[in-house]
N, CA and C of each residue as an Amber inpcrd file, in Angstrom:
protein
   291
  12.0110000   4.1970000   4.4880000  12.0050000   2.9000000   3.8130000
  13.2730000   2.6430000   3.2330000  13.8030000   1.5500000   3.3030000
  15.2110000   1.1260000   2.8500000  15.1290000  -0.2220000   2.1210000
  15.9490000  -0.2930000   0.9930000  15.9720000  -1.6150000   0.4250000
  17.3600000  -1.8380000   0.0220000  17.6560000  -3.0900000  -0.2260000
  18.9920000  -3.4850000  -0.8170000  19.0480000  -4.9320000  -1.5580000
  19.9430000  -5.1920000  -2.2080000  19.9590000  -6.2830000  -2.8670000
  21.1220000  -7.2790000  -2.3720000  20.7830000  -8.3770000  -1.9330000
  21.7900000  -9.3490000  -1.5190000  22.0920000 -10.3850000  -2.6770000
  23.3750000 -10.2550000  -3.1940000  23.5970000 -11.2060000  -4.4740000
  24.1990000 -12.4580000  -3.9820000  23.7950000 -13.6180000  -4.1910000
  24.3230000 -14.8590000  -3.8860000  25.2330000 -15.4320000  -4.8890000
  25.2630000 -14.9200000  -6.0200000  26.3750000 -14.9320000  -7.1370000
  26.1000000 -13.9550000  -8.0660000  26.8710000 -14.0640000  -9.3030000
  26.8150000 -12.9140000 -10.3030000  25.4400000 -12.9720000 -10.8970000
  24.5160000 -14.0280000 -10.8770000  23.2640000 -14.0100000 -11.5040000
  21.9900000 -13.7510000 -10.6240000  22.2820000 -14.2740000  -9.3150000
  21.0930000 -14.2920000  -8.4580000  21.1400000 -13.4070000  -7.3960000
  19.9640000 -12.7070000  -6.9560000  20.1580000 -11.8230000  -6.0000000
  18.7050000 -12.0120000  -5.2820000  18.5990000 -11.4070000  -4.0390000
  17.3440000 -11.2270000  -3.4510000  17.1530000  -9.7660000  -3.0660000
  16.0610000  -9.1890000  -3.2930000  15.7290000  -7.8120000  -2.9570000
  15.0850000  -7.7360000  -1.4780000  15.5710000  -6.8080000  -0.6800000
  15.0140000  -6.6730000   0.6810000  14.5520000  -5.3340000   0.8480000
  13.4250000  -5.3150000   1.4320000  12.7220000  -3.9870000   1.5560000
  12.2420000  -3.9810000   3.0590000  12.7900000  -2.7780000   3.9260000
  12.7810000  -2.7300000   5.1820000  11.7650000  -1.4720000   5.4760000
  10.7550000  -1.5380000   6.3530000   9.8570000  -0.5160000   6.6310000
   9.8130000  -0.4540000   8.2090000   9.7690000   0.5820000   8.7300000
   9.4800000   0.7460000  10.2100000   8.3650000   1.5630000  10.3880000
   8.0560000   1.6690000  11.5670000   6.6200000   2.4300000  12.0270000
   6.7720000   3.7910000  11.5990000   7.9070000   4.4040000  11.9190000
   8.0440000   5.7740000  11.5240000   7.7270000   6.0870000   9.8920000
   8.1280000   5.0150000   9.1440000   7.9840000   5.2700000   7.6750000
   6.3470000   5.0230000   7.4150000   5.6360000   4.2840000   8.0880000
   4.2140000   4.0390000   7.9700000   3.4020000   5.2190000   8.5530000
   3.9840000   5.6700000   9.6220000   3.3020000   6.8340000  10.1660000
   3.3840000   8.0740000   9.1810000   4.5720000   8.2840000   8.5120000
   4.5330000   9.3420000   7.6190000   3.7830000   9.3250000   6.2610000
   3.4990000   7.9920000   5.9250000   2.5220000   7.7890000   4.8760000
   1.1000000   8.1100000   5.2040000   0.7980000   7.6100000   6.5420000
  -0.5070000   7.8400000   7.1290000  -0.8420000   9.2370000   7.4190000
   0.2160000  10.0390000   8.0400000   0.0230000  11.4980000   7.9530000
  -0.0530000  12.3290000   6.5830000   0.4920000  11.7730000   5.6130000
   0.3910000  12.2870000   4.2450000  -1.0970000  12.0420000   3.8050000
  -1.6990000  10.8620000   3.9710000  -3.0590000  10.5280000   3.5320000
  -3.9790000  11.4460000   4.4330000  -3.7770000  11.5540000   5.5970000
  -4.5490000  12.3730000   6.4350000  -4.6040000  13.8650000   5.9110000
  -3.4600000  14.5100000   5.6980000  -3.4530000  15.8700000   5.1820000
  -4.2070000  15.9270000   3.9150000  -3.9520000  14.9560000   3.0590000
  -4.7630000  14.9340000   1.5840000  -6.4460000  14.9820000   1.9170000
  -6.7260000  14.1340000   2.9860000  -8.1390000  13.8960000   3.3700000
  -8.5890000  15.2810000   3.8530000  -7.8030000  15.8320000   4.7800000
  -8.3400000  17.1170000   5.4670000  -8.5270000  18.3440000   4.5800000
  -7.8670000  18.2560000   3.2500000  -8.0300000  19.3750000   2.3880000
  -8.9000000  19.0040000   1.2960000  -9.5060000  17.7370000   1.2910000
 -10.3730000  17.4170000   0.2690000  -9.6850000  16.9710000  -1.0390000
  -8.5150000  16.6470000  -1.1030000  -7.6340000  16.3980000  -2.3250000
  -7.8930000  14.9040000  -2.5940000  -9.0740000  14.6000000  -3.0800000
  -9.4520000  13.0300000  -3.3570000  -9.5390000  12.8800000  -4.6970000
  -9.1540000  13.6610000  -5.6310000  -9.2330000  13.5610000  -7.0980000
  -8.0260000  14.0890000  -7.5130000  -7.5590000  13.5060000  -8.8030000
  -6.3180000  14.1040000  -9.5230000  -6.8980000  14.9750000 -10.5790000
  -6.0380000  15.6590000 -11.2790000  -6.4320000  16.7570000 -12.2910000
  -7.4940000  16.0400000 -13.4190000  -7.3820000  14.7850000 -13.6950000
  -8.2070000  14.3280000 -14.7850000  -9.6170000  13.7770000 -14.0060000
  -9.8340000  13.9570000 -12.8390000 -11.0460000  13.4840000 -12.0420000
 -11.0060000  12.2670000 -11.4220000  -9.9260000  11.3380000 -11.5520000
  -9.9170000  10.0340000 -11.0460000  -9.7480000  10.1120000  -9.5360000
 -10.2200000   9.1820000  -8.9310000 -10.2610000   9.2520000  -7.4000000
  -8.8550000   8.8290000  -6.9050000  -8.3540000   9.4570000  -5.8960000
  -7.2350000   8.9920000  -5.1910000  -7.7290000   8.2650000  -3.9240000
  -7.8530000   6.9110000  -4.0100000  -8.3580000   6.2100000  -2.9540000
  -7.6000000   6.0700000  -1.7070000  -6.2030000   5.6920000  -1.9900000
  -5.3180000   5.1820000  -0.9570000  -3.7910000   5.4820000  -1.3570000
  -3.0660000   5.4930000  -0.5800000  -1.6100000   5.3380000  -0.7680000
  -1.1710000   4.2950000   0.2730000  -0.5810000   3.3400000  -0.2410000
  -0.0160000   2.1240000   0.5350000   1.1740000   1.5160000   0.0240000
   2.2920000   1.1680000   0.8200000   3.4100000   0.6230000   0.2760000
   3.2720000  -0.9280000   0.0340000   4.1560000  -1.5930000  -0.5490000
   4.0140000  -2.9200000  -0.7530000   4.1040000  -3.6610000   0.4070000
   4.8570000  -3.2400000   1.4470000   4.9710000  -4.0150000   2.7400000
   3.5390000  -4.1580000   3.5180000   2.9150000  -3.1580000   3.3210000
   1.5400000  -3.1340000   4.0400000   0.6230000  -3.9550000   3.2710000
   0.6810000  -4.0180000   1.8700000  -0.0360000  -4.9440000   1.0230000
   0.3440000  -6.3780000   1.4670000   1.5340000  -6.7080000   1.4650000
   2.2530000  -8.0290000   1.6500000   1.5950000  -8.6080000   3.1470000
   1.6840000  -7.7240000   4.1560000   1.1470000  -8.0540000   5.3120000
  -0.4240000  -8.3840000   5.2160000  -1.1980000  -7.5810000   4.7590000
  -2.6120000  -7.9350000   4.5030000  -2.6250000  -9.2960000   3.6640000
  -2.0420000  -9.5380000   2.6980000  -2.0540000 -10.6720000   1.9540000
  -1.8760000 -11.9080000   2.8220000  -0.9090000 -11.8300000   3.6400000
  -0.5490000 -12.9280000   4.4240000  -1.6710000 -13.0840000   5.6600000
  -2.2130000 -11.8790000   6.0990000  -3.3110000 -12.2360000   6.9220000
  -4.5860000 -13.0620000   6.3700000  -4.7080000 -12.6440000   4.8740000
  -5.8100000 -13.1790000   4.3190000  -5.6410000 -14.5340000   3.6040000
  -4.4070000 -14.9220000   3.4620000  -3.9630000 -16.1360000   2.9670000
  -3.8420000 -16.2280000   1.5140000  -3.5780000 -15.0740000   0.9830000
  -3.2160000 -15.0510000  -0.4460000  -1.8880000 -14.6120000  -0.7070000
  -1.2440000 -14.7680000  -2.0010000  -0.0820000 -14.4220000  -2.2810000
  -0.1200000 -12.9890000  -2.9510000   1.0060000 -12.2880000  -3.0080000
   1.1870000 -11.0330000  -3.6160000   0.7830000 -11.1070000  -4.9800000
   1.0690000 -12.1410000  -5.7410000   0.7430000 -12.4360000  -7.1090000
  -0.7700000 -12.4170000  -7.2910000  -1.3340000 -13.2300000  -6.4710000
  -3.0140000 -13.1980000  -6.4170000  -3.5580000 -11.9060000  -6.2800000
  -2.9180000 -11.1180000  -5.3650000  -3.4650000  -9.8310000  -5.1870000
  -3.3550000  -8.9960000  -6.4650000  -2.1790000  -9.0840000  -6.9220000
  -2.0120000  -8.1080000  -8.1870000  -2.7170000  -8.7320000  -9.4360000
  -3.1620000  -9.9530000  -9.5890000  -3.8300000 -10.4180000 -10.6170000
  -5.3650000 -10.3840000 -10.4970000  -5.8530000 -10.3610000  -9.2690000
  -7.3720000 -10.1860000  -9.1710000  -7.7460000  -8.9610000  -8.5810000
  -8.5140000  -8.1470000  -9.2020000  -8.8960000  -6.8420000  -8.8260000
  -9.7440000  -6.9210000  -7.5260000 -10.4500000  -7.8710000  -7.2340000
 -11.2840000  -8.1010000  -6.1230000 -10.5000000  -7.9610000  -4.7810000
  -9.2560000  -8.3900000  -4.9360000  -8.2960000  -8.3540000  -3.4750000
  -8.0090000  -6.7880000  -3.4950000  -7.6000000  -6.0900000  -4.5030000
  -7.3340000  -4.8320000  -4.2970000  -8.4450000  -3.9820000  -3.6290000
  -9.6380000  -4.2860000  -4.1350000 -10.9230000  -3.6030000  -3.6960000
 -11.1230000  -3.9970000  -2.1740000 -10.9510000  -5.1890000  -1.8350000
 -11.0570000  -5.5400000  -0.4750000  -9.9520000  -5.0360000   0.6500000
  -8.8260000  -4.8500000  -0.0440000  -7.5890000  -4.1590000   0.6060000
  -8.0660000  -2.8040000   0.9520000  -8.5600000  -2.0380000   0.0380000
  -8.8710000  -0.4870000  -0.0410000  -9.9560000  -0.4660000   1.1410000
 -11.1510000  -1.4200000   0.9910000 -12.2250000  -1.2000000   1.8860000
 -11.9730000  -1.7040000   3.3000000 -10.9500000  -2.3670000   3.5380000
 -10.7200000  -3.0450000   4.8910000 -10.5100000  -1.9210000   5.8280000
 -11.3790000  -1.8950000   6.9690000 -11.0900000  -0.8910000   7.9710000
  -9.8430000  -0.8490000   8.6000000  -9.0380000  -1.8760000   8.4830000
  -7.6570000  -1.9050000   9.0640000  -6.8080000  -1.0230000   8.3530000
  -7.0500000  -0.8070000   7.2240000  -6.1940000   0.0360000   6.2600000
  -6.6210000   1.4890000   6.3320000  -7.6020000   2.0040000   7.1420000
  -8.1320000   3.3480000   7.0170000  -7.0700000   4.4170000   7.2630000
  -6.0400000   4.1440000   7.8120000  -4.9710000   5.3880000   7.9950000
  -4.4250000   5.6880000   6.6230000  -4.6070000   4.8210000   5.8010000
  -3.9040000   5.0660000   4.3800000  -4.8650000   5.5640000   3.3060000
  -6.2380000   5.5710000   3.8340000  -7.1830000   6.0660000   2.7670000
  -7.1300000   7.6460000   2.5900000  -7.3280000   8.0390000   1.4790000
  -7.6660000   9.2920000   1.0990000  -9.0560000   9.6390000   0.7390000
  -9.6380000   8.9470000  -0.2180000 -11.2210000   8.9570000  -0.4260000
 -11.6830000   8.1420000   0.5340000 -12.4920000   8.4490000   1.4830000
 -13.1740000   7.7170000   2.4850000 -14.4350000   6.8940000   1.9600000
 -14.8780000   7.0630000   0.9240000 -16.0060000   6.3790000   0.4010000
 -15.8150000   5.0400000  -0.0950000 -16.8730000   4.2150000  -0.0620000
 -16.7210000   2.8510000  -0.4060000 -16.1890000   2.6400000  -1.9270000
 -15.1570000   1.7890000  -2.1980000 -14.6880000   1.6360000  -3.5840000
 -15.1870000   0.1990000  -4.0930000
């Protein structure tokens, strides 16, 4: 994953975030490894449901017709994202959230 900022002037800039398939495959493999050893909770007992990057979330939002801001403000979107079968490769805890 790579990122850079393109400054249009001394006050304004755009942050670019680039992800390629190899990056996403690495995240998916990490999640698979955690699942395989049963590492679905942290030391405080909280569930580790998923690991996903902002690019994957933004793609999902685009397909669902919602903005990233709406996703972040309404917990039901995060729940739907986690439970979406299309995102199964990024799941650690496989039960329904």
